C-alpha positions in Angstrom: -37.8 11.7 -12.6 -35.4 9.8 -14.9 -31.6 10.1 -14.6 -29.0 9.4 -17.3 -25.7 8.3 -15.7 -22.9 8.6 -18.3 -20.1 6.4 -17.1 -20.1 3.0 -15.3 -17.0 3.6 -13.1 -16.7 4.0 -9.4 -18.8 7.2 -9.3 -21.5 6.0 -11.7 -22.0 2.5 -10.1 -22.1 3.9 -6.6 -24.5 6.6 -7.7 -26.8 4.0 -9.2 -26.7 2.0 -6.0 -27.7 5.1 -4.0 -30.5 6.0 -6.5 -31.8 2.5 -6.1 -32.3 3.1 -2.4 -34.6 6.0 -3.2 -36.3 4.2 -6.1 -35.3 6.9 -8.5 -35.2 5.5 -12.1 -31.9 5.8 -14.0 -30.0 4.3 -16.9 -26.2 3.8 -17.1 -24.5 4.4 -20.4 -21.0 2.9 -20.5 -18.9 1.6 -23.4 -17.2 -1.7 -22.5 -16.7 -3.2 -19.1 -18.0 -1.4 -16.1 -15.9 -0.8 -13.0 -12.6 -1.1 -14.9 -10.5 1.2 -12.6 -12.4 0.2 -9.5 -11.4 -3.4 -10.1 -7.7 -2.4 -10.7 -7.6 -0.2 -7.6 -4.9 -1.0 -5.0 -3.5 -3.8 -7.2 -6.9 -5.5 -7.0 -7.3 -5.0 -3.2 -9.5 -1.9 -3.7 -8.1 1.1 -1.8 -11.5 2.7 -1.3 -10.6 5.8 0.7 -8.1 7.2 3.2 -8.7 8.0 6.9 -6.2 10.8 6.8 -6.3 13.6 4.2 -5.5 17.2 3.8 -5.9 19.9 1.1 -2.3 19.2 0.0 -3.3 15.6 -1.0 -5.4 17.3 -3.7 -3.0 20.1 -4.5 -5.1 22.7 -2.6 -8.1 22.3 -4.9 -11.1 24.1 -3.2 -13.8 21.9 -4.8 -12.0 18.8 -3.4 -12.0 20.4 0.0 -15.8 20.9 -0.2 -16.6 17.4 -1.6 -14.4 15.7 1.0 -16.5 17.1 3.9 -18.7 14.1 3.2 -15.9 11.7 4.1 -17.4 10.4 7.4 -20.8 10.0 5.9 -19.3 8.0 3.0 -17.9 5.5 5.5 -21.2 5.1 7.2 -22.9 4.5 3.9 -20.4 1.8 3.1 -21.2 0.1 6.4 -24.9 0.3 5.6 -24.3 -1.4 2.3 -22.3 -4.1 4.2 -19.0 -3.0 2.7 -17.0 -3.8 5.8 -13.5 -2.2 5.8 -10.2 -2.1 7.6 -7.5 0.6 7.8 -3.8 0.2 7.6 -1.2 2.4 9.4 -1.0 4.9 6.5 -4.8 5.4 6.8 -5.6 3.5 3.6 -9.0 1.9 3.8 -9.7 -1.5 2.1 -12.5 -4.0 2.2 -11.7 -6.7 4.7 -11.8 -9.2 1.7 -8.9 -7.2 0.1 -10.8 -7.8 -3.1 -11.9 -5.1 -5.6 -14.2 -7.7 -7.1 -16.1 -8.1 -3.9 -16.9 -4.4 -3.7 -17.8 -4.4 -7.4 -20.2 -7.3 -6.7 -21.9 -5.3 -3.9 -22.6 -2.5 -6.3 -23.7 -4.7 -9.2 -26.0 -6.8 -7.0 -27.8 -3.6 -5.9 -28.2 -2.2 -9.5 -31.4 -3.2 -11.3 -31.6 -0.3 -13.8 -30.5 -0.6 -17.5 -26.8 -0.6 -18.4 -26.4 0.3 -22.1 -23.1 -0.6 -23.7 -22.5 2.5 -25.9 -20.4 5.6 -26.0 -22.5 8.8 -25.7 -21.4 11.3 -28.4 -24.2 13.8 -28.2 -26.4 15.3 -25.5 -29.3 17.6 -26.4 -31.7 19.4 -24.1 -35.2 19.9 -25.4 -38.5 20.8 -24.0 -39.3 17.3 -22.7 -35.8 16.8 -21.3 -32.5 15.4 -22.4 -32.0 13.1 -25.4 -28.7 11.2 -25.9 -27.3 10.3 -29.3 -30.6 11.4 -30.8 -32.0 8.0 -29.6 -32.2 7.6 -25.8 -34.8 9.8 -24.1 -36.3 11.4 -22.0 -34.1 12.2 -19.0 -34.7 14.9 -16.5 -31.1 14.9 -15.1 -27.8 13.9 -16.7 -24.8 12.9 -14.6 -21.4 13.1 -16.4 -19.0 10.7 -14.7 -17.2 8.8 -17.5 -13.7 9.3 -16.1 -10.6 10.3 -18.0 -8.3 8.8 -20.7 -5.9 7.5 -18.0 -5.1 3.8 -18.3 -6.7 3.2 -21.7 -4.6 1.2 -24.1 -7.2 1.3 -26.9 -10.8 2.6 -27.4 -9.8 5.8 -25.6 -13.0 7.8 -24.8 -13.5 10.9 -26.9 -15.8 12.9 -24.7 -17.3 14.4 -27.9 -20.5 15.2 -26.1 -18.7 17.9 -24.2 -18.4 20.0 -27.3 -22.0 21.0 -27.3 -22.0 22.0 -23.6 -19.6 25.0 -24.0 -17.6 24.2 -20.9 -14.1 25.3 -20.0 -11.9 22.3 -19.9 -8.2 21.9 -19.0 -6.1 19.4 -20.9 -5.8 15.9 -19.5 -2.2 15.3 -18.4 -1.0 11.9 -17.1 -0.7 11.9 -13.3 0.2 9.1 -10.9 2.6 7.7 -13.5 6.3 6.9 -13.8 9.0 9.2 -15.0 11.1 8.8 -18.2 14.8 9.6 -18.3 17.5 9.7 -20.9 20.0 8.5 -18.2 21.4 5.1 -19.1 19.9 2.9 -16.4 19.1 -0.3 -18.3 21.8 -2.2 -16.3 19.6 -1.7 -13.2 16.2 -2.4 -14.8 14.0 -4.5 -12.5 15.8 -3.4 -9.3 13.6 -2.3 -6.5 14.8 -0.4 -3.5 13.3 1.6 -0.6 14.7 5.1 -0.4 14.0 8.8 0.0 12.9 10.5 -3.2 12.7 14.2 -4.0 11.3 16.0 -7.0 13.5 19.0 -7.7 13.3 21.9 -10.1 16.7 23.3 -10.3 17.7 23.5 -6.6 14.2 23.8 -5.3 12.5 20.8 -3.7 8.9 20.5 -5.0 8.0 17.4 -3.0 9.8 14.8 -0.9 8.8 11.4 0.5 10.0 7.9 1.1 9.0 4.6 -0.5 10.0 1.9 -3.0 11.5 2.9 -6.3 11.3 0.5 -9.3 13.9 1.0 -12.0 12.9 0.4 -15.6 14.8 0.4 -18.9 14.2 4.1 -19.5 12.7 5.4 -16.3 11.5 4.9 -12.7 8.2 4.0 -11.1 6.7 3.0 -7.7 4.1 4.6 -5.5 6.4 7.3 -4.2 7.5 8.1 -7.7 3.9 8.3 -8.9 3.2 10.8 -6.1 6.0 12.9 -7.3 4.5 12.8 -10.8 1.3 14.2 -9.4 3.2 17.3 -8.2 5.1 17.4 -11.5 1.7 17.5 -13.4 0.8 20.6 -11.6 3.9 22.5 -12.5 3.3 25.2 -15.2 6.9 25.1 -16.2 8.4 21.6 -16.2 11.9 22.5 -17.3 15.0 21.5 -15.4 13.3 18.9 -13.2 14.9 15.8 -11.7 14.3 13.1 -9.2 17.0 12.8 -6.5 17.2 9.5 -4.6 18.8 9.1 -1.2 19.4 5.4 -1.4 20.8 5.5 2.2 17.6 7.0 3.7 19.6 9.6 5.6 22.0 7.1 7.1 25.8 7.0 6.9 27.8 3.8 6.2 31.5 3.0 5.7 30.5 0.5 3.0 27.4 0.2 0.8 27.9 -3.4 -0.3 25.3 -4.8 2.1 23.1 -1.7 2.0 22.3 -1.5 -1.7 20.9 -4.3 -3.9 23.9 -5.9 -5.7 23.1 -4.5 -9.2 22.5 -1.0 -7.8 25.7 -1.2 -5.8 27.7 -2.1 -8.9 26.0 0.6 -11.0 26.8 3.3 -8.4 30.4 2.1 -8.2 30.8 2.0 -11.9 29.6 5.5 -12.5 30.9 7.0 -9.3 27.4 7.9 -8.1 27.0 9.1 -4.5 24.2 6.8 -3.0 22.8 9.7 -0.9 22.2 11.9 -4.0 21.5 9.8 -7.1 20.2 12.4 -9.5 17.9 11.2 -12.3 17.1 13.9 -14.9 13.4 13.9 -16.0 12.7 13.6 -19.7 8.9 13.5 -19.1 6.4 11.0 -17.9 5.1 7.7 -19.4 2.2 7.8 -21.8 -1.4 8.1 -20.7 -2.1 4.4 -20.9 0.3 3.9 -18.0 -1.3 6.6 -15.8 -3.6 5.8 -12.9 -5.3 9.2 -13.1 -5.1 12.5 -14.9 -4.9 16.1 -13.9 -7.2 18.2 -16.1 -10.9 17.9 -17.0 -13.8 20.2 -16.6 -12.7 23.4 -14.8 -14.0 23.7 -11.3 -15.2 27.3 -12.1 -17.9 25.7 -14.2 -19.3 23.6 -11.2 -21.3 24.5 -8.1 -20.5 22.9 -4.7 -23.6 20.7 -5.3 -21.7 19.4 -8.4 -24.3 20.9 -10.7 -23.2 22.9 -13.8 -23.5 26.6 -13.2 -24.9 26.9 -16.8 -27.4 24.1 -16.3 -28.6 22.8 -12.9 -29.9 19.6 -14.5 -26.4 18.4 -15.4 -24.1 17.1 -12.7 -20.4 16.3 -12.9 -18.6 13.7 -10.8 -15.2 11.9 -10.4 -12.3 12.1 -12.8 -14.2 14.3 -15.3 -13.6 17.2 -12.9 -10.2 18.8 -12.8 -9.4 17.4 -9.4 -6.7 14.8 -8.8 -5.1 13.4 -5.7 -2.0 11.4 -4.8 -1.9 7.7 -4.2 -3.6 6.2 -1.2 -7.3 6.0 -2.0 -7.8 9.7 -2.5 -9.1 9.6 -6.0 -11.6 6.8 -5.4 -12.7 8.6 -2.3 -13.3 11.8 -4.2 -15.4 9.9 -6.8 -17.5 8.1 -4.2 -18.1 11.4 -2.3 -19.2 13.0 -5.6 -21.8 10.3 -6.1 -23.0 10.8 -2.5 -23.5 14.5 -3.1 -25.2 14.1 -6.5 -27.6 11.4 -5.1 -28.6 13.7 -2.3 -29.2 16.6 -4.6 -31.4 14.5 -7.0 -33.3 13.1 -4.0 -34.0 16.6 -2.7 -35.5 17.5 -6.1 -37.7 14.4 -6.1 -38.9 15.1 -2.5 -39.7 18.7 -3.3 
């Protein structure tokens, strides 16, 4: 048995660590630095998972529901690997070190297989097995877990190897990203404020939550805003959308001077904006390089619950390559890790048979 892991991100590195435990040979193919998004997770603190989750955190995706049944097992495996964690009041799970690099080191210290710095452009299946780029062979299983274009400034992956697999794919769309607006808000650029935010389409509220909003020259950001963008990405029709801010968080005051940040107070006063219903029309979202994850990818109808392709049981799909995306809070890393856990089990079962 020899396994090709295409992608050295969270899913690929964790999978390699698990295959090591069962002494299953593998090779990781990854262009550039491994663990790039893992290292950036949670602003470097590594939001590994979340103790609380529901189908709505993944927009009701049925494959996410199936994969996340391995949530408790994942946490046990982390402990076995001596990745010791803590949980905050929102259920977000972090390593006690609050360091993404420490988790990355645990994975890398356990990986002894080859890591080849190259982009895979072609995958062929022949009688002896799989050959990659007409050069690297022979592999009995191939795992596709090379992420998405989210967060890339340059050298954006092309995923050209997918062309030969004949799979249905949904377009990658930036998710967990800030909103652009044509409203003139440069005067309050850099202001941060905690408030209630609502994504609206016309008069209909799509999603609502509270958190910190960060004003930019031409848009808004912040965790709560990125969560709204996740729901926005799943709208088929994105016309007539806006973000409405309740800067008063449902409270009433006779004066706002000591309630709002000074710049924001002056802005609201200057333009006669009601602080409990500050409406920001959405022009769109920021570019892919500013997104934490994407919606889109390989359609879940192409994939078994075992994460094998329906068309070829020797090919597995994991992590961001699947059209599954969640909101902020560790949900996307947790999905990637659970994918690796399932794939490792399936490959181990083949070996043991």
